[in-house]
Structure formats: C-alpha cells, structure tokens
C-alpha positions in Angstrom: 26.3 67.0 237.0 22.7 65.8 236.6 22.2 65.9 240.4 23.5 69.4 240.5 21.1 70.5 237.8 18.2 68.8 239.5 18.9 70.8 242.6 18.4 74.0 240.7 15.1 72.9 239.0 12.9 74.0 241.9 14.4 77.4 241.8 13.9 77.6 238.0 10.2 76.5 238.4 9.8 79.1 241.1 11.3 81.8 238.9 8.9 80.9 236.0 6.0 80.9 238.4 6.8 84.3 239.8 7.4 85.8 236.4 4.1 84.4 235.1 2.4 85.8 238.1 4.0 89.2 237.5 2.8 89.2 233.9 -0.7 88.2 235.0 -0.8 91.1 237.5 0.3 93.5 234.9 -2.3 92.3 232.5 -5.1 92.6 235.1 -3.9 96.0 236.2 -4.1 97.2 232.6 -7.8 96.5 232.5 -8.5 97.8 236.0 -6.6 101.1 235.3 -8.2 101.5 231.9 -11.7 100.9 233.2 -11.2 103.4 236.1 -9.8 106.1 233.9 -12.5 105.7 231.2 -15.4 105.6 233.7 -14.3 108.9 235.2 -14.1 110.5 231.7 -17.5 109.0 230.7 -19.1 110.4 233.8 -17.9 113.9 233.1 -19.1 113.7 229.5 -22.5 112.2 230.3 -23.1 114.8 233.0 -22.2 117.6 230.6 -24.6 116.1 228.0 -27.4 116.1 230.5 -26.7 119.7 231.5 -26.5 120.8 227.9 -29.8 119.1 227.0 -31.5 120.8 229.9 -30.2 124.3 229.2 -29.7 124.6 225.5 -32.5 124.4 222.8 -30.8 124.8 219.4 -32.7 126.4 216.5 -32.0 125.2 213.0 -30.0 128.4 212.4 -27.9 127.8 215.5 -26.9 124.3 214.3 -24.4 125.8 211.9 -21.1 124.9 213.5 -18.8 127.6 214.7 -15.2 126.6 214.8 -14.4 129.3 217.3 -16.8 127.8 219.9 -16.5 124.3 221.4 -19.8 122.5 222.0 -20.8 122.7 225.7 -20.5 119.0 226.4 -16.8 119.2 225.7 -15.9 122.2 227.9 -14.9 120.2 231.0 -13.1 117.5 229.2 -11.2 120.0 227.1 -10.1 121.7 230.3 -8.5 118.4 231.4 -7.0 117.5 228.1 -6.9 120.1 225.2 -6.1 117.3 222.8 -9.6 115.9 222.9 -11.3 116.2 219.4 -14.5 114.3 219.9 -16.4 111.3 221.2 -17.3 108.0 219.6 -20.1 105.6 220.7 -22.1 102.6 219.4 -25.4 101.8 221.0 -25.6 98.4 222.7 -21.8 98.0 222.9 -18.9 99.1 225.1 -17.6 101.5 222.5 -18.1 104.8 224.4 -14.8 106.7 224.3 -13.3 110.2 224.0 -11.3 110.7 220.8 -7.9 112.3 221.2 -5.4 113.6 218.7 -1.7 114.2 219.0 1.0 115.4 216.7 1.8 111.8 215.8 0.1 108.4 215.9 2.3 107.0 218.7 1.6 109.2 221.7 -1.8 107.8 222.6 -0.9 104.2 221.9 0.1 103.9 225.5 -1.4 106.9 227.3 -4.8 107.5 228.8 -7.0 110.6 228.7 -4.9 112.2 231.4 -1.8 111.6 229.3 -0.6 109.1 231.9 1.2 106.0 230.8 -1.3 103.2 230.2 -0.8 99.9 228.3 -4.4 100.2 227.1 -3.8 103.6 225.5 -6.7 105.6 224.1 -8.9 105.9 221.1 -7.3 108.5 218.9 -7.6 110.2 215.5 -4.9 110.1 212.9 -2.7 113.2 213.3 -3.3 114.1 209.6 -7.0 114.5 210.0 -8.8 117.8 210.6 -12.1 118.0 212.4 -12.8 121.5 211.1 -12.7 120.2 207.6 -13.4 116.5 207.6 -11.0 114.7 205.2 -12.2 112.2 202.6 -11.1 109.5 205.1 -11.0 110.2 208.8 -9.1 107.4 210.6 -9.6 106.5 214.2 -7.5 104.0 216.1 -8.0 102.0 219.3 -6.7 98.8 220.9 -8.6 95.6 220.7 -9.3 95.0 224.4 -10.4 91.5 225.2 -13.3 92.7 227.3 -14.7 94.5 224.2 -13.9 98.0 225.5 -12.0 100.4 223.3 -12.2 98.8 219.8 -12.3 95.2 221.1 -15.7 94.6 219.5 -14.8 95.8 216.0 -14.2 92.3 214.8 -17.9 91.5 215.5 -18.9 93.8 212.7 -17.7 91.1 210.3 -20.8 89.1 211.3 -23.8 90.2 209.2 -26.3 90.0 212.0 -24.2 92.1 214.4 -23.5 94.7 211.6 -27.2 94.9 210.9 -28.0 95.5 214.6 -25.2 98.1 215.0 -25.4 99.8 211.6 -24.7 103.3 212.9 -21.7 104.6 214.8 -21.9 108.0 216.4 -19.1 110.5 216.3 -19.3 113.9 217.9 -16.5 116.3 217.3 -15.9 119.5 219.3 -18.0 121.3 216.7 -20.3 118.9 214.9 -22.3 115.7 215.2 -22.2 112.8 212.7 -23.8 109.4 212.1 -21.4 106.9 210.6 -23.3 104.5 208.4 -21.4 101.2 208.3 -20.7 99.8 204.8 -17.6 97.6 205.2 -15.8 95.4 207.8 -12.8 93.2 207.1 -9.5 91.9 208.2 -6.4 93.1 206.4 -2.7 93.4 206.8 -0.6 96.6 206.9 0.4 95.9 203.3 -3.0 97.4 202.3 -2.8 101.1 202.9 -6.4 101.6 204.0 -5.5 104.7 206.2 -5.0 107.1 203.3 -6.7 110.3 204.4 -7.0 112.2 201.1 -6.7 111.3 197.4 -5.2 113.1 194.5 -8.1 112.4 192.1 -11.6 111.2 192.1 -10.5 108.2 190.2 -8.0 107.2 193.0 -10.7 107.7 195.6 -13.2 105.6 193.6 -10.7 102.8 193.2 -10.1 102.9 197.0 -13.8 102.7 197.8 -14.2 99.8 195.4 -11.3 98.0 196.9 -12.5 98.3 200.5 -16.0 97.2 199.5 -14.7 94.2 197.7 -12.8 93.1 200.9 -15.9 93.5 203.1 -17.4 90.5 204.9 -20.8 92.1 205.1 -23.4 93.6 202.8 -25.2 96.8 203.7 -27.7 99.1 201.8 -25.3 102.0 202.3 -24.1 103.5 199.0 -20.8 105.4 198.9 -19.4 107.6 196.1 -16.6 110.0 195.5 -18.7 112.9 196.8 -19.0 111.2 200.2 -16.6 111.2 203.1 -15.9 108.2 205.3 -14.6 107.2 208.7 -12.3 104.3 209.2 -12.0 102.5 212.6 -8.8 100.5 212.9 -7.6 98.1 215.5 -5.0 95.3 215.8 -6.3 91.8 215.3 -5.9 90.2 218.8 -5.4 86.7 217.4 -2.2 84.7 217.7 0.6 85.8 215.3 -1.3 88.9 214.2 1.4 91.6 214.6 0.8 92.9 211.1 -3.0 92.2 210.9 -5.7 94.8 211.4 -9.4 94.7 211.7 -11.2 97.6 209.9 -14.7 99.0 210.1 -15.7 101.8 207.7 -18.8 103.9 207.4 -20.1 106.9 205.4 -20.0 110.2 207.2 -23.4 111.8 207.5 -23.9 115.1 209.3 -26.5 114.8 212.0 
C-alpha cells in the first residue's frame, strides 16, 4: 500500500506545481492587464486635459458648473464608457484613475474601464452618490493593489509623514473640480458603517464625524463640521486574514 502511494507522489507534486504556476500566471496577468488598460485611459485623459488647457480660458463667471454640459476633458472617455463620473489623483503617488459608477456596488469590482472582466476591477463611486449634488459623504472604492496602483497606497496615509506630504487628494467630476483635504486615515472592519452617504440630522452627522476622527491614526489641521461635505476612500486591507477589514482615508470636500 505504501509503495503504491509513493508511486503517486511525483504526480501529486507535479499537480501542485502546475496549479501553483497557474495561479502565479493569473496573478501576474491581473497586473499586466490592469496596467495596460489604465495606461490607455490615462493617455486619453491627459491628452484631453492638454487640449482643454490650450483652447479654453475660463472666466470666473464661466466657472459656474452646468449640469447639462460635460467638461471637455471627459468627452472622449465618456464616449467610451458613459458610466464615468470623474477622475481621482494624488500627486507623487500612483493614484491616477477614472471614477466609474454603476447601478450597484458590485459591477466594477471585477470590470475595467471598458466594462471587460478584470480581477483588478476599477475605482468606482458608491451607487447612492450623486455628482450633481454632492452628498454629505461621497464614497469611492478601489482594490488595494500590491504595486500601489488603484488604492494600494491608501494604507500609507496612516503614517503621519506620508499624510503630511500628500495632504490633498484631487477629484474632478464631469462638472466640477474639488480638493479633498485629508483629515482621517484608519483601519476598520465592516462592523463600523463608515459608508453612510447622508444623515437624518445634524446631530447624527456630528456624531459620525467625531467617531471617524477618534479612529484616525493621523493628526491634521483640517477642521470638519456639519456644514461640510466629505469624501471617503475605501479599500480592502490586503493583509492576511483581512476579509472583513478595510482601510479608510477621508477628507473635506472643497470646491476648487
């Protein structure tokens, strides 16, 4: 019996080796595919920004947003995917992504900008949010990629020095531009409902703001009150046994 089992061991080891190789190839392909798709989208957006800056000189009166007219830098991307709602970037990092929005919070978990299947997914806005009337809390999700793309670098905001050096996150919607002034960064679990988008009363909102600030690992000079609106960036914690853990970075929404 033992001899018979020993005869099958090489086959077992070979099977394990081949399966491990398959998983590795899948893992590497995820990053290659995601990088290729994102680079193409970034090039379209950056070229459109250059063309816009060369041909459009806005007066103060013209800066009032028109929700019937998409900003010029989004025209070409909107033609590719009508579910684009904006762009997010952080200077000096790899956060430089289109923001998509579907009718639920599942669609873009595993689809890229072209709506093709992708394990890396996309950066996307909570389906409950409305870019024409920014909610008290606008929530944006993205996977924690190990090469720091998407929202892979969010966990670094928990380091005071890093947060100080990257204190502003830039969000441009189809109609308006915003600076997001970071005031909190922390790890949590899904037991804490940090993704509430609107609150019934000012008291509820005040309690929520106090709660997130008490959880923060960093201190910033940004003051936030019930008259302010915020943006929440959320990603899965990519550590071991972290299925229910999330890393959160929050900032005050300031119209540019």
